[in-house]
N, C-alpha and C positions, 0 to 999 in steps of 0.2 A: 677379672684381670683387666688392667688398663692397657691401652694401646702401647704405652711406653714399655710395660712389662712384656707384652707380646713381642715387640720388636727386639728387645734385648735377649729374648730366648731363641730368636730365629738365627740360624747360622748365616753368616755373611758369605756371599759368593765372591771369590777372587776376581779382580778386574779382568785378568787374562781369560777367564771363563765366561764372562758376561757377553751376551749377544749385542746389547746396546749399552752405551755409556752416556752419562751426563757430560756436558761440556767440561765440567771440573774434573771428572774422572779421565776423560780423553786427554786433558791437559797434563795431568799427573802421569798418565800412561806414556805419552809421547814426548813430554818435555817442551811442548809448544804452548805458548800462552793462550789463555781463554779468549782474549780479544782476537788473536789471529785465527783461532778455530772458528769463532763466530763469523769473522770476515769471510773465511773460505767457504763456510756452509750457508752463507746468505744467498748464493746463486740458486736459481730454480733448477738448474741441471746438475746440482751437486750430487755425486754418486753415493755419498756416505751420510747424508742427513736424513733423519726421520722425524717428522713433525707429529706430535701427539697433542692436538689442540695448539696451544701457544708454547708448549714445551718442546725444546729442541733436543733430540737424542742423536748420538753418533753411532752408526753401525760399525762396530769394531773391526770386523774383517775387511770391509770395504775401505775403511779409514786406513788400515795397514797397507792395503794394496795401493791406494792413492799415494800414500807417503813413499812407498817403495819405488813408484814410477816418477817421482819428482826430483829435480836437480836442486831447486831452491824454492822457497816459499815467499 
């Protein structure tokens, strides 16, 4: 079985159940643009970013908490 066939047979996890999101998923989830999410997560003390090598992931729960505490971005 090819990788493509394996992936198509795997059930997808809904965004609201994922622990970590890609920048694109976080953008879809929040309605905030990918550029703004990247800008916010560039800071070393960003509470919702997780780096996996060069790949930036967004910790969904911490991202939600961060957005809930903000007045504007």
